[in-house]
C-alpha positions as CSV (number, residue, x, y, z in Angstrom):
1,M,7.4,-21.9,-26.8
2,T,8.6,-22.1,-23.1
3,E,9.8,-25.4,-21.9
4,R,7.3,-27.0,-19.7
5,S,7.3,-29.8,-17.0
6,T,5.3,-30.2,-13.9
7,D,4.3,-33.2,-11.9
8,N,1.5,-31.4,-10.3
9,P,-1.8,-33.4,-11.0
10,D,-4.1,-30.3,-10.8
11,I,-2.1,-28.7,-13.8
12,L,-2.0,-31.9,-15.8
13,D,-5.7,-32.4,-15.5
14,L,-6.0,-28.9,-17.1
15,L,-3.7,-29.5,-20.0
16,P,-6.6,-31.1,-22.5
17,R,-8.8,-27.9,-21.8
18,L,-5.8,-25.7,-22.3
19,E,-5.2,-27.1,-25.7
20,A,-8.9,-27.1,-26.7
21,D,-9.8,-25.8,-30.1
22,D,-12.5,-23.3,-28.2
23,A,-11.0,-20.1,-27.0
24,G,-13.6,-19.9,-24.2
25,V,-12.6,-23.2,-22.8
26,R,-8.9,-22.3,-23.0
27,R,-9.5,-18.9,-21.4
28,I,-11.5,-20.7,-18.4
29,A,-8.8,-23.3,-18.2
30,L,-6.4,-20.4,-17.8
31,I,-8.3,-18.8,-15.1
32,E,-8.4,-22.2,-12.9
33,L,-4.5,-22.7,-13.9
34,A,-3.6,-19.1,-12.4
35,D,-5.8,-20.0,-9.3
36,L,-3.5,-22.9,-8.5
37,E,-0.7,-20.4,-7.6
38,D,1.9,-22.9,-8.7
39,P,5.1,-21.5,-10.4
40,D,5.2,-24.7,-12.3
41,A,2.1,-23.1,-14.3
42,L,4.2,-20.1,-15.4
43,P,5.3,-21.5,-18.8
44,W,1.7,-22.2,-20.0
45,L,0.5,-18.8,-18.8
46,T,3.5,-17.1,-20.8
47,D,2.9,-19.1,-23.7
48,A,-0.6,-18.4,-23.9
49,L,0.2,-14.7,-23.6
50,L,2.5,-14.7,-26.3
51,V,1.2,-17.3,-28.9
52,D,-2.5,-18.1,-28.4
53,G,-4.6,-17.3,-31.3
54,S,-7.5,-15.6,-29.4
55,D,-7.3,-11.7,-28.5
56,D,-9.3,-12.8,-25.4
57,V,-7.0,-15.7,-24.4
58,R,-4.0,-13.5,-24.6
59,A,-5.5,-10.5,-22.7
60,E,-6.7,-12.9,-20.1
61,A,-3.3,-14.4,-19.6
62,A,-1.7,-10.8,-19.4
63,R,-4.2,-10.2,-16.4
64,L,-3.5,-13.6,-14.7
65,L,0.2,-12.7,-14.7
66,E,0.1,-9.7,-12.8
67,A,1.0,-11.1,-9.3
68,W,4.2,-12.8,-10.8
69,E,7.6,-11.2,-10.4
70,E,9.6,-13.9,-12.4
71,P,11.8,-12.8,-15.3
72,E,10.3,-14.8,-17.6
73,V,6.9,-13.2,-16.9
74,V,8.1,-9.8,-16.8
75,Q,9.9,-10.4,-20.2
76,A,6.4,-11.9,-21.6
77,L,4.5,-9.0,-20.5
78,C,6.9,-6.2,-22.0
79,A,6.7,-8.3,-25.3
80,A,2.8,-8.2,-25.2
81,L,3.1,-4.6,-25.1
82,A,3.7,-4.6,-28.7
83,D,0.7,-7.0,-29.3
84,G,-1.8,-6.6,-32.3
85,A,-4.6,-6.4,-30.1
86,E,-5.3,-3.3,-28.1
87,A,-7.0,-5.2,-25.2
88,V,-3.6,-7.5,-24.7
89,R,-1.6,-4.1,-24.7
90,L,-3.7,-2.7,-22.1
91,A,-3.8,-5.8,-19.7
92,A,0.0,-6.2,-20.1
93,A,0.8,-2.5,-19.4
94,Q,-1.6,-2.6,-16.4
95,S,0.1,-5.8,-14.8
96,L,3.5,-4.5,-15.4
97,S,2.5,-1.2,-13.6
98,E,1.7,-3.7,-10.4
99,L,5.2,-4.9,-10.2
100,K,7.0,-4.2,-7.0
101,T,10.8,-5.5,-7.2
102,P,13.8,-3.6,-8.5
103,E,15.0,-6.8,-10.5
104,A,11.7,-6.6,-12.4
105,G,12.7,-2.7,-13.3
106,Q,15.8,-3.7,-14.7
107,L,14.2,-6.1,-17.3
108,I,12.0,-3.3,-18.1
109,L,14.4,-0.5,-18.7
110,P,15.6,-1.8,-22.2
111,W,11.9,-1.4,-23.3
112,T,11.9,2.4,-22.8
113,T,13.6,2.6,-26.2
114,H,11.3,0.4,-28.2
115,A,10.2,2.0,-31.5
116,D,6.6,1.9,-30.6
117,A,5.6,4.8,-28.5
118,F,2.9,2.7,-26.5
119,V,5.5,0.3,-25.4
120,R,7.9,3.2,-24.3
121,A,5.3,4.9,-22.4
122,S,4.0,2.0,-20.7
123,A,7.4,0.6,-19.8
124,L,8.1,4.2,-18.2
125,R,4.7,4.0,-16.4
126,A,5.9,0.5,-14.8
127,L,9.2,2.1,-13.7
128,R,7.5,5.1,-12.1
129,E,5.9,2.9,-9.4
130,L,9.1,1.2,-8.8
131,R,11.4,4.3,-8.0
132,L,14.4,2.9,-9.6
133,E,17.2,5.3,-9.8
134,D,18.2,3.7,-12.8
135,A,15.2,5.0,-14.5
136,A,16.0,8.6,-14.3
137,K,18.4,8.4,-17.4
138,P,15.9,7.1,-19.7
139,A,13.4,9.4,-18.2
140,L,15.6,12.3,-19.1
141,R,16.1,11.2,-22.4
142,A,12.3,10.7,-23.0
143,L,11.6,14.3,-22.2
144,E,12.5,14.9,-25.5
145,D,10.1,12.0,-27.1
146,Q,7.9,13.0,-30.1
147,D,5.0,11.3,-28.1
148,A,3.1,13.4,-25.5
149,L,2.3,10.3,-23.3
150,V,5.8,9.3,-23.3
151,R,7.0,12.5,-22.3
152,R,4.3,12.8,-19.6
153,E,5.3,9.4,-18.0
154,A,9.1,10.3,-18.2
155,V,7.9,13.5,-16.1
156,G,5.9,11.1,-13.8
157,I,9.6,9.1,-13.1
158,L,11.4,12.2,-12.5
159,G,9.0,13.6,-10.1
160,W,8.7,10.4,-7.8
161,L,12.3,10.1,-7.7
162,K,12.6,13.7,-6.7
163,H,15.5,13.9,-9.3
164,E,17.0,17.6,-8.9
165,P,19.4,17.4,-11.9
166,A,15.9,17.4,-13.9
167,L,14.9,20.5,-12.7
168,P,16.1,22.9,-15.5
169,A,14.4,20.5,-18.1
170,L,11.2,20.4,-16.1
171,A,11.1,24.0,-15.8
172,R,11.6,24.2,-19.7
173,L,8.8,22.0,-20.2
174,A,6.5,24.0,-17.9
175,E,7.1,27.0,-20.0
176,H,7.2,25.5,-23.5
177,E,5.8,22.1,-23.7
178,P,2.8,22.2,-26.3
179,D,0.6,19.3,-24.6
180,T,-1.4,20.5,-21.7
181,E,-1.4,17.4,-19.7
182,V,2.7,17.4,-20.1
183,R,2.9,21.1,-18.9
184,R,0.9,20.1,-15.8
185,A,2.7,17.1,-14.7
186,A,6.0,19.1,-15.4
187,I,4.5,21.6,-12.9
188,G,3.6,19.4,-10.5
189,A,7.0,17.7,-10.6
190,L,8.8,20.8,-9.8
191,G,7.2,20.6,-6.3
192,L,10.4,18.6,-5.6
193,A,12.4,21.8,-5.6
194,R,13.6,23.8,-2.9
195,D,15.4,26.0,-5.0
196,L,14.6,29.5,-6.3
197,V,15.6,28.5,-10.1
198,V,12.2,26.9,-10.3
199,L,10.1,30.0,-9.2
200,P,10.0,31.9,-12.5
201,A,8.6,29.0,-14.5
202,L,5.8,28.1,-11.7
203,V,5.0,31.9,-11.5
204,G,4.7,32.0,-15.4
205,A,2.5,29.1,-15.4
206,L,-0.1,31.1,-13.3
207,R,-0.7,32.8,-16.7
208,D,-1.1,29.6,-18.6
209,P,-4.0,29.5,-21.0
210,A,-5.1,26.0,-19.5
211,W,-6.7,26.5,-16.1
212,Q,-5.7,23.2,-15.3
213,V,-2.1,24.2,-15.5
214,R,-2.8,27.4,-13.6
215,E,-4.2,25.3,-10.9
216,E,-1.5,22.7,-10.6
217,A,1.1,26.0,-10.6
218,A,-0.9,27.4,-7.7
219,T,-0.8,24.2,-5.8
220,T,3.0,23.4,-6.5
221,L,3.9,27.3,-5.2
222,G,2.5,26.4,-1.7
223,K,4.6,23.0,-1.7
224,V,7.7,24.7,-2.9
225,G,7.3,27.4,0.2
226,H,9.0,30.5,-1.2
227,A,7.7,33.7,0.1
228,Q,8.4,35.4,-3.1
229,A,5.6,33.5,-4.6
230,G,3.3,35.4,-2.5
231,P,2.3,38.4,-4.9
232,A,1.7,36.2,-7.8
233,L,-0.7,33.8,-5.7
234,V,-2.5,37.0,-4.5
235,A,-3.1,38.0,-8.3
236,A,-4.4,34.2,-9.0
237,L,-7.2,35.1,-6.5
238,D,-8.8,36.9,-9.3
239,D,-8.3,34.1,-11.9
240,G,-11.6,33.4,-13.9
241,F,-11.8,29.8,-12.6
242,W,-12.7,29.3,-9.0
243,Q,-10.4,26.1,-8.9
244,V,-7.3,28.1,-9.3
245,R,-8.6,30.7,-6.8
246,L,-9.1,27.9,-4.4
247,R,-5.6,26.4,-4.8
248,A,-4.0,30.0,-4.7
249,A,-5.9,30.6,-1.2
250,R,-4.6,27.4,0.2
251,S,-1.1,28.1,-0.8
252,L,-1.2,31.6,0.3
253,G,-2.3,30.0,3.9
254,R,0.8,27.5,3.7
255,L,3.0,30.3,3.0
256,R,1.4,32.7,5.7
257,H,1.6,35.4,3.2
258,T,-0.1,38.0,5.4
259,E,-0.4,40.7,2.7
260,A,-3.0,38.5,1.2
261,L,-5.4,39.0,4.2
262,D,-7.7,41.6,2.6
263,A,-8.0,39.6,-0.8
264,L,-8.6,36.3,1.2
265,A,-11.4,38.2,3.5
266,A,-13.1,39.3,0.4
267,L,-13.6,35.6,-0.7
268,L,-15.9,34.8,2.3
269,G,-18.5,36.5,0.4
270,H,-17.9,34.4,-2.7
271,A,-20.9,32.4,-4.2
272,I,-18.9,29.1,-4.0
273,A,-18.9,27.5,-0.8
274,N,-15.6,25.5,-1.5
275,L,-13.9,28.7,-1.9
276,R,-15.3,30.7,1.3
277,K,-14.2,27.6,3.2
278,E,-10.7,27.6,1.9
279,A,-10.3,31.5,2.3
280,A,-11.4,31.0,5.9
281,L,-9.0,28.1,6.7
282,A,-6.2,30.3,5.0
283,L,-7.0,33.4,7.1
284,G,-6.7,31.2,10.2
285,E,-3.1,30.2,8.9
286,L,-2.0,33.8,8.7
287,G,-2.3,34.2,12.4
288,Q,-3.5,38.0,12.1
289,A,-5.8,39.5,14.5
290,R,-7.0,41.9,11.8
291,A,-8.9,39.0,10.2
292,L,-11.2,38.5,13.2
293,P,-14.0,40.8,12.0
294,A,-14.0,39.0,8.9
295,L,-14.3,35.6,10.3
296,Q,-16.7,36.6,13.0
297,A,-19.1,37.9,10.4
298,A,-18.8,34.7,8.5
299,E,-19.6,32.5,11.6
300,S,-23.3,32.3,10.4
301,D,-22.6,31.3,6.9
302,S,-25.2,29.3,5.1
303,D,-22.7,26.2,4.7
304,P,-21.9,24.0,7.7
305,E,-18.4,23.2,6.1
306,V,-17.9,26.9,5.8
307,R,-19.2,27.6,9.3
308,K,-16.6,24.7,10.5
309,A,-13.6,26.1,8.8
310,V,-14.5,29.6,10.2
311,R,-14.5,28.2,13.9
312,I,-11.3,26.3,13.1
313,A,-9.7,29.5,11.8
314,L,-11.0,31.5,14.7
315,A,-9.6,29.2,17.3
316,Q,-6.3,29.4,15.5
317,L,-6.1,33.4,15.8
318,R,-7.4,33.2,19.4
319,G,-4.8,30.6,20.3
320,A,-2.2,32.6,18.6
321,A,-3.3,35.9,20.7
């Protein structure tokens, strides 16, 4: 147990209830203890997290420790990731994800190699928010983890860090990863690149069996900003899922891919208003006077948001002229 000492009378008054037989009494006392916001209270909070016999009390302690960055708190929360109760593990993971300091990140790093997959994934999730450069190495290693959740959290770290040495590994995941969510995350992380090396993986992902991955690929191609992506995005305007077509239209506008003009104009007659709106905005981005007749015909669209997008696009084209 942690060494305890305090001269705070409010903490001393709570001690009998913190040691009560009734778990409900101990839990309420812990809440009152945390409300004092006194560092002297931390030993009782961390001990409650690690050794209290009640799952509810340990979970409450994990939640109450969220705002503290002290090393003993970080270590206790990391240890609680392996608690036998799911509620405690989840609460500890959430509190760790709220940490803000690099010093806390250094204490979390060793837990990325823990035997338990949930512990590894939770440690990586906490590190992602810290944007700690030292997290790149364990994240790269975790891309080979057997657990999909661990791989997904590792991808998140590398994307947030914009870690360019990871691009080849992320491209391989985008093409060959069996888990849909990991593939989708890898595609999103490739948006950090400005190198043509990622283009084949992104274009290939437009043919992925999962529409969510295709949607992410269409979005990321617009962010990467390579004109060579234009033809593949035009083809994606015929995707069976309107969500993919919408993101493809948006990216074509960002790329100012003028060869997409006719295909985008055709979408102004689509049954889904969101798709008509995105097509109108993309046509405005193209800056081509040839789009004026199609946009003028859409000025009377039944949806007010589409009409607004058409007005914006027309103003862009007239300004360009």
